[in-house]
C-alpha positions in Angstrom: -16.3 58.8 -14.1 -16.9 57.7 -17.8 -19.8 55.1 -18.2 -21.4 54.5 -14.6 -23.0 51.4 -15.8 -19.8 49.9 -17.0 -18.0 51.0 -13.7 -20.8 49.2 -11.7 -20.4 46.1 -13.8 -16.5 46.2 -13.3 -17.0 46.6 -9.7 -19.5 43.7 -9.4 -17.1 41.5 -11.5 -14.1 42.4 -9.3 -16.2 41.7 -6.0 -17.3 38.3 -7.6 -13.9 37.3 -8.5 -12.5 38.3 -5.0 -15.4 36.1 -3.6 -14.5 33.3 -5.8 -10.8 33.5 -5.0 -11.7 33.5 -1.0 -14.0 30.4 -1.7 -11.3 28.6 -3.6 -8.8 29.3 -0.7 -11.4 28.2 2.0 -12.0 25.0 -0.1 -8.4 24.3 -0.7 -7.5 24.8 3.0 -10.4 22.5 4.0 -9.0 19.9 1.7 -5.5 20.0 3.3 -7.0 19.9 6.7 -9.1 16.9 5.7 -6.1 15.2 4.2 -4.0 15.8 7.2 -6.7 14.6 9.5 -6.9 11.6 7.4 -3.2 10.9 7.8 -3.3 11.3 11.5 -6.4 9.0 11.6 -4.6 6.2 9.7 -1.5 6.8 11.9 -3.6 6.4 14.9 -5.2 3.2 13.7 -1.9 1.7 12.9 -0.6 2.5 16.3 -3.5 0.7 18.0 -3.2 -2.3 15.6 0.5 -2.7 16.3 -0.1 -2.4 20.0 -2.8 -5.2 19.7 -0.5 -7.3 17.7 2.4 -6.9 20.2 -0.2 -7.8 23.0 -1.3 -11.1 21.2 -4.8 -9.7 21.0 -5.5 -11.5 17.7 -9.4 -11.3 17.6 -9.4 -7.6 18.7 -6.9 -6.7 16.2 -8.9 -8.4 13.5 -12.1 -6.6 14.5 -10.3 -3.3 14.4 -8.8 -3.7 11.0 -11.8 -5.3 9.4 -13.6 -1.9 9.9 -11.0 -0.6 7.1 -11.2 -3.3 4.7 -12.1 -0.9 1.9 -9.0 1.2 2.7 -6.5 2.3 0.1 -3.6 2.5 2.5 -1.0 -0.3 2.1 0.1 -0.2 5.6 -3.4 -1.0 6.9 -4.0 -3.6 4.1 -0.9 -5.8 4.9 -1.7 -5.7 8.5 -5.4 -6.9 7.7 -3.8 -9.7 5.7 -1.6 -10.7 8.7 -4.6 -10.4 11.0 -7.0 -12.5 8.9 -4.1 -15.2 8.6 -3.7 -15.1 12.3 -7.5 -15.8 13.0 -7.2 -18.6 10.5 -4.6 -20.1 12.5 -6.6 -20.1 15.6 -7.5 -23.7 17.0 -11.1 -22.4 17.4 -11.4 -21.5 13.7 -13.3 -24.1 11.7 -11.9 -25.5 8.4 -14.5 -23.8 6.3 -13.9 -20.5 7.9 -10.1 -21.0 7.8 -10.2 -21.4 4.2 -12.3 -18.3 3.7 -9.9 -16.2 5.9 -6.7 -17.7 4.0 -8.2 -16.4 0.6 -9.3 -13.2 2.2 -5.7 -12.5 3.5 -4.4 -13.1 0.0 -6.7 -10.5 -1.4 -5.7 -7.8 1.2 -2.0 -8.6 0.6 -2.3 -8.4 -3.0 -4.3 -4.9 -2.8 -1.5 -3.7 -0.3 1.2 -4.6 -3.0 -0.8 -2.8 -5.7 -1.0 0.3 -3.5 2.7 0.4 -2.6 5.4 -1.9 -4.5 8.0 -0.4 -2.3 6.5 -1.9 0.9 8.6 -4.7 2.1 5.9 -5.9 4.4 3.5 -6.0 1.5 5.9 -8.3 -0.5 6.4 -10.5 2.6 2.8 -11.0 3.4 1.8 -11.5 -0.3 4.5 -14.4 -0.5 3.1 -16.0 2.7 -0.5 -15.8 1.7 0.3 -17.3 -1.8 1.9 -20.2 0.1 -1.0 -20.7 2.5 -3.5 -20.7 -0.6 -1.4 -23.4 -2.2 -2.6 -25.8 0.6 -6.0 -25.7 -0.7 -5.0 -25.8 -4.6 -2.9 -28.9 -4.4 0.7 -29.8 -5.0 0.9 -28.7 -8.7 -0.3 -25.1 -7.8 2.1 -24.9 -4.8 5.1 -25.9 -6.9 3.9 -23.6 -9.7 3.8 -20.5 -7.3 7.3 -21.4 -5.8 9.2 -19.0 -8.1 6.6 -16.2 -7.3 6.9 -16.7 -3.6 10.7 -16.7 -3.8 10.7 -13.5 -5.8 8.6 -11.7 -3.3 10.7 -12.9 -0.3 13.8 -11.8 -2.0 12.2 -8.3 -2.8 11.2 -7.9 0.8 14.7 -8.6 1.8 16.1 -6.3 -0.7 13.8 -3.5 0.5 14.4 -4.1 4.1 17.7 -6.3 4.8 17.1 -5.9 8.5 13.7 -7.8 8.6 14.8 -11.0 10.2 11.4 -12.7 9.5 11.6 -12.3 5.8 15.1 -13.8 5.8 13.9 -16.7 8.0 11.0 -17.4 5.6 13.5 -17.5 2.6 15.4 -20.1 4.8 12.2 -22.1 5.0 11.7 -21.8 1.2 15.2 -23.3 0.7 14.8 -26.0 3.4 11.5 -27.1 1.7 12.8 -27.6 -1.6 16.0 -29.3 -0.2 14.0 -31.9 1.4 11.3 -32.2 -1.3 10.2 -35.9 -1.8 10.9 -37.6 -5.0 7.4 -37.7 -6.3 7.1 -33.8 -5.8 10.2 -33.5 -7.7 8.7 -35.4 -10.6 5.7 -33.2 -10.7 8.1 -30.0 -10.4 10.0 -31.6 -13.5 6.9 -31.8 -15.5 5.8 -28.3 -14.8 9.2 -26.6 -15.3 12.1 -26.9 -17.5 14.2 -26.0 -14.4 12.2 -26.7 -11.4 12.7 -24.9 -8.1 15.5 -26.4 -6.0 17.6 -25.7 -3.2 20.2 -27.1 -0.6 20.4 -27.3 3.1 23.5 -25.2 3.0 21.5 -22.4 1.4 18.8 -22.8 4.1 21.4 -22.8 6.8 22.7 -19.6 5.4 19.6 -17.7 5.6 18.6 -19.1 9.1 22.2 -17.8 10.4 21.7 -14.5 8.7 18.3 -13.9 10.4 19.7 -14.8 13.8 22.6 -12.2 13.1 20.1 -9.6 12.2 18.0 -10.3 15.3 19.3 -12.7 17.8 16.7 -15.0 19.3 13.9 -13.2 17.6 11.9 -16.5 16.8 11.9 -19.8 18.3 11.4 -21.7 15.1 14.5 -20.2 13.6 16.4 -21.7 16.4 14.6 -25.1 15.7 15.2 -25.0 12.0 18.9 -24.3 12.7 19.2 -27.5 14.7 17.0 -29.5 12.2 19.2 -28.2 9.2 22.5 -29.1 11.1 21.0 -32.7 11.6 20.3 -32.9 8.0 24.0 -32.1 7.3 25.0 -34.8 10.0 26.6 -32.2 12.4 25.1 -33.4 15.7 27.2 -31.1 17.8 25.8 -27.9 16.3 22.4 -29.5 16.0 22.4 -30.0 19.7 23.5 -26.6 20.4 20.5 -25.0 18.3 18.0 -27.4 19.5 18.9 -26.7 23.1 18.4 -23.0 22.5 15.0 -23.7 21.1 14.0 -26.0 23.7 15.0 -23.4 26.6 13.3 -20.6 24.5 10.8 -18.6 26.8 7.4 -19.6 25.5 5.1 -16.7 24.7 2.9 -18.5 22.2 1.3 -21.9 21.6 3.7 -22.2 18.7 6.6 -21.6 21.1 5.4 -24.3 23.3 5.0 -26.9 20.3 8.7 -25.9 19.2 10.0 -26.5 22.7 8.3 -30.1 22.6 9.8 -31.0 19.1 13.2 -29.7 20.1 13.2 -31.8 23.2 12.1 -34.9 21.3 14.7 -34.5 18.7 17.5 -34.0 21.4 16.2 -37.1 23.2 16.1 -39.0 19.8 19.7 -38.6 18.8 21.1 -38.6 22.3 19.5 -42.2 22.6 21.4 -43.4 19.6 24.7 -42.3 21.0 
């Protein structure tokens, strides 16, 4: 047997080593189970959030996602940015509360982008939120942020060429700078050696591209196709797209407003003929 004391110590050491290994395995397995449960939990929340969004349950969606505002998940965070912005847009939201929500939305979108730079939605909502904040920071800030907004819309389109909304928003960017008033152009010239600029033709290209990706996805895209053709003095095609906007089945308050604007534009240039 040799030294009995040494043998006992060896046996005890082996037992403790085995116990340690078993404990490590249990802890490791528990960590995997916890991580898996966490993934399933996030997926469940995202599923609920998407259902509420599609159902137009703006306030319920915001209440759901606000519980997870400390989350590190990019998919949760950009949805929370969108929900915060949607609450800000509601008619019952006070101006003071709207401003807080707009800045809150930007913070969530920024965090989403930090967590996942490959998320097209994070890029898209970050650009949207930067634009919204510009409404509170003046024309100089709005113009100064223009290149950043464009950069993130373009990145969103690059990451997901089938996202009609991002393409549509890039069209709005072009349309906005194509119709920029002279005094805003002067400010832009003071801020930039090469100020942001665009044309109605560029805007038209994006609006058509969005329509090709997802036909009739958004009443505003139809309206802006009509308005852009009006800017380009093509009344025939303007009438075609404005009629589609006017006849679009209204699901939201915005759809109803767009129907009204399209009808007024059609009446306006019909009266001149």
